[in-house]
N, C-alpha and C positions, 0 to 999 in steps of 0.2 A: 641718296639716289631714289628717284621715283620708280616704283616697281611695276607700274601698269603695263600689261600686255607684253611681258618679256618671255623669252625662251630660256628656261632654266634647265641646266643639265646637272644631274646629281650623280656623282661618282660614289660607288658603294651603296647604291640605292636599296640593296637587300638588307642593310643593317638596321637595327632597331632605332638608331638615332637619325639616320638620313631618310629612311623610307616614309615614316609619318610626316616628316617635314615636306617631302615631295607631294604627299597628299594634300597638305595645307596649301602649298603653292598652286596646285591644280584647282582647288576649290576657290582660291582667291582670284582666279581668272588667268593664270599663266599657262603657257605651253610648257609641258614637262616631258623630259626624256632622261635617260640615265643608263648606268652600266653597273655590272658587278662581276666578280671573278668567277662565280659559280651560280648555277640555278639552285633555288631553294623553295620551300613551301611559302616563304614570305614573298618571294618574287611572283609566284603564282597568285598570291593574295592581291598584290598591287595591280597586276594585269586585270584581274577580275573587278577591281575597283577603279578602273578608268585610266591607269597609266600603262599604255600599250607599248610605247616605244622604249623598250629596255634591251640593251645589248649585253650578252654574256661574253665577256672578253673586254680587256681594257687597253687596247692597242691604239696607236695613232691612226691607223687605218679605220678602225671602228668609229672613233669620235669624228674623224674627218668626214665620214659618210653621213653622219647625223648633221654635222655643221653644213654640209653641202646641200641638204634638203631644205633646211631652215636655219639661218645663222643663229648660233648660240650667243645669248647676251650675257649669261652669268654661269660660270662653272663652279658648283658647290661640291666640296669634297669632305669626306670623313677624316678624322684625325689619323686613322689607320693608314691612309694613303701615303702621307709623307713620312710617317714613322717607319713604315715598312720599306719605302723606297723614295727618297727625296727627289730622285730623277724620274718619277713616274711618267710614263709615256703620254698619258692624257694631259697631265699638267704641263709638260714641256710643249705639247702642241698648242694648248690654249695661250700660254705665254707668248709663243711665236706669233700666234694669230691676233694677239692683243685683246683677247677675250678676258673680261673681268673674272678673277678667281678669288675664292675665299673659302674658309671653313664654314660650317653650318651656322655658327653663332652670329656672324656678320649679316648673313641673309635674314635670319630670324629677327635680329634687332631692327633691321630696316623695315621689315613687315610690321612689327609691333609699333614702331614710331609712326609709320605712314598712316596706320589705322587708329592711332591714339588709344592703344590698348593698355590696360594695367596688368602687369605681369605678376602672376602668383607662381612662385618658383618653389619646387620641392627638392631639397638637397639632403644628402646624408650617405653614409657608407652602406647602409642596409635599410630596407623598408620604404624607399622612396617611390618605387613603381606602384606598390599597393596603395600607398597614401595618395599618389597622384590620381590613380583610378578612383579612389574613394571621393576625392574632391570633385572630380568630373561627375561621378554618380550623383552626388548631393545637389550640384547645380542642375543637373538634368531632372532630378526629382522635383526640384523647386520650379522647374520650367523657366529658368533664367538662361538666356542664350550665352554660350561661351565658345571660345575657340581654344584648341588644346592640341598637345602632342602626347601620345601614350606609347611607350615602347613595348607594349604587350597587347594582345588581342583581347577584346571584351565583347560580351553579348549585347551591350546596350549602345554601341556606336562604333565608328571607325577608329583606327589607331591615330589618325590625324584628322582634324576638323577645323574648318574656317567658317565662321558665321559672321556675316556683315553686320548683324545686329548686336554682336557681342561687345561687352564692356571689358571683360577679362580675357587674358590668355593664360592658360594653365600649362605649366611646363616642368618636366623632370629635369632639373639642372644638375647634370652629373659633373663630378670633379675630374674625370679623366681628361688629360691634356688641358687642365685648368679651364674647361669649358664654362663652368658656372661663374667664373670671374669676369666674363664678358658682359654680364647683365647687371642692371640696377633695378631689382624687383620692387614692386609696390608692396608685396607681402611675401615673406619667405617662411618655409617650414623646414626645420632641421629634424630629421627622423631618427638619427642615431649616428654617432661618429666613432670609428676605430680605424686605425691606419690601413690604407690600401693603396693600390696603384703605385707601387714602390719605384717603378721606373720613372715616374713623373715626380714623385715626392720621395727623395732618397732617405729622408729621416722622418721620424714621427713628428718632430717639431715643424718641419716643412708643411706637413699635412694639416696640422692644427692651425698654422698661420694662414693657410689658404682659406679655411673655414672662417677664421676671424675676419679676414678681409671681405669675404662674401657677406657676412653679417653687417659689417660696416657700410657696405654698398646698398643694403636693403633698407627700405623705409621702415618696415616693421618685421620682426622675426619671432616666430613661435619656436621654443626650444625646451627640451627636457632639462630638469635640474642636473641630472647626471652628466649631460653633455655640456651644460654651462660650466660645471666643475672641471670636466675633462679638458675643455678648451682654455681653462684658467681665465675666464672672463671676470671682469671686476665691476663691482657696484651693480646697480640696477638701471642701466640706461633706459630712456623713455621708449626706445625703439624695440626693446626686448620684452617678450611675454613668456615668462618662465613657468613651465608646467611641472606638477608633481606626479610622478608615476604611481604613487600610492593613493591617489584620489579614489575613494570608494565608488564614485560614479562610473569609473572606467569598467567596473565589473558588471554594470548594467548592460554593457554591450554583449551581444550573443555571438560575435564572430569567433570562430574556432582559433585557438592559439593565443597565448598572452601577447606576443609581439603584434599580431593582427589587431588585437583590441587597442593596443597603444597607438598603432597607425590610425585606426578609426577615430580615436579620441582627438588626435592632432587635426585630422581632416575636418571633423565637425566643429572644433574650436575655431579653425580658420574661416569656415563658411559662416559660422555664427557671427563672427566679427565683421565679415564682409557684407552680410545681408540683414543682420539683426533678427534673424529667425530664431525662435526659442530652442534651447538645447533639447528639451524633451521631444520636440518634433523631429529634430535632426538625429537624435538617438534612434528613433524608430526607423528612420531612413537608412542609417548605417546598418541596422540589424537586418535589413532586407537586401543588402549588397550581394549581388550574384557571383562575385569573384572575377578572376581574370585568368588568362591562359598561363600555364606553366607556374602557377602558384597553387600547389596541391590540386592540380587539374586532373580529374579522372580521364584516363585514355580508354580503358575498358574497365568493367567492374573489378575493384580492388587493386588496379594498377594506376599509379599516379605519377605525374611529372611535376617537378618543382625546380625553380631556377637557383636554388641554394648552391653556392660555390665558394663561400668563405665560412670560417668557423661560426661567426655570428649568424649568418644566414642559415647555416645548417641547424644550429640550435633553435632558431625560429621555426624552421620546417619541422623539426622533431617535436616541438611543442604542439603544433597543429596535428601532426600524425598521431601523437600519443593520445590526444583527446578523441580523435576519430576512431582509433583502434580500440580504445577503452569501451566505447559504446557497443562494439561488436565482439569484445573479448578476443581480439586478434593479436598475433605476433607481428612485429614490424620488421620487414626485410628491406634493406637499402641497397641500391645500386648507385655508386658514386663515380662521376667522371669529373675530375678537377678541371678548372678553367685556367689554362696556360701553365707551362712548366715554370716560368719565371716567378709566378706567385708562390709556388711551392717552396722555393728557396727561403722565402720570408715567413711562410705560414706553417712550416713543417712541425714546429714545436707548439703550435697553437691549437692543433686538432684535439688532442687529449680526450676530453669527455664530450666532444661535440655530438657524437652519435649515441649518447646515452639513451637507452630505451629501445635500441635496435637489437633484435636477437641474432641477426645475420647481416653482414656487410660485404658486398662484392665491389672491389675497388678497381676501376679501369685506368688505363694509361691517361695521362693528362691530354686534354684537347689543346692542340698547339695553335697559337696565333700571336703574331708580333713578338716572336721569341728573340732572345739574345743568343746568338750562335756560339758565344763563348761559354755559356752555362751548360753544365752537364745535365742530361735528362735524369730526373729522379724517378725511379721506377716505383710502381705501387707497393711492392714488398717493403721497401725502405720507409715509405710514408706510413704504412700500417704499423711499423715498429714503434712509432711515436704516439700511438693511441694509448689511452689509459688501460684499455683491455684489448690487446691485439688479437686475442683468441676468437673474437667474433668475426674477424675479417679475413678475406683471402683475395689475392689478385684474380682478375678476370678480364676478358676481352669481349667486344661486340662480335659474337659469332654464334653459330647454331647451338653450341654447348650452353651458352648463356641463355639463349631463348628457351631451351629445354628446362633449365633450372628455374627460370621465371614461371614457366607453365606449371612446373611441379609445385612451386609455392602458391600459385593462384589456386590450383586444384585442392591444396590443403586448407584454403581459406585464409591465407596470410594476407596482410596488407603490404604490397610491394611499392616502394617509393623510389623513383629515379631522380636523383639530385644532380643537376648539371647546368652550367651557364653557356653551353656550347651553341654554335650556330649550325650552318649547313654540314651535313654528314656527321653530326654529333649524336649523342645518346638519344636526345628527344626525337629527332627525325628517324633514327633507327627503330625506336620502339613503335612509332606510328606506322612505319612501313611494315614491321613484322606482326603487329597485333591489331591494327585497325582494318 
């Protein structure tokens, strides 16, 4: 399908996967509109960045009003839409009106093919957003035009960008709903693999097989030796570039946190191979990386927000926090809001020592999204019992009492880290409302 001058309607436009894609579509010359269930800081961000026609509410009446003003050519929706409700009102309306409908991957693939772009795809259970941002940062520093989608805010560009002069499209290819299997990347990076999205991949082997399929679809893939072993890959195929995490050059990177340095190494290796720029030059550029939102992002002095919401991500966040706290001789206090109750049924025994290094942990109820109504809600007290040291933790809620506790810790000079993967009305937004 030729995409020129179309009206694209994005359902779930406030999500990290759909919103930046809407920005790309706008910059590529399309009329863009969309909807979401609720207002959020990201919705406001999109409105400030040129996407004005956003409806809060996802009824047939709402989308019909938009279609009546200017006929919709393509209805693009997030995976959450049909997972939560296969009979979603917007989708039913579009099917009745014979409007083209698809998930985001089909639209993005059409855009990539139409503009003859080479896809650099970053996949993995953890570390992919930071790595994607680092790849974008390096291309920016080299002044090489790129188009990209970033599911997090950065100081050096928009979350979504389309550049007509670009040769590459940089994309965080997530595995949720098997999204990454819709693409055939020119170059793939695997940042780290451990079983996740259990509702999509019922067994660990299902998850591994999806990553093996993704690698087979990629022209070239950068992968760590540990992940090569974990996925039980065999031989040394010509399309695989296996990296050793013990390479001493990784320690020349000055990014805080061991996991961030590993992400930085993968990013510079990919850009080195794509551009032939010398590693020494790229190492200097990685070391000047300014970071991205919700990755140990300071909200106010000594209060940080981090996207960590799985044991691996939590350990990564704790490694960064520990290095920062050591510089100022601080205690680390963590506020944790798990992302989805369904995940907790699979992760409950994996937390164990995830929060090692924290002197205090306040555990909030899980942020609910796309839940299985048949699963019981696991309360914070039960999850805490599965820690190696439950004595550091206690249940808490987002309320005035928690705000007072945070203020007390900040007054003492503690480093307070909020870990959560939530969206609207979650811990991150609550903290920004209460403290900024």
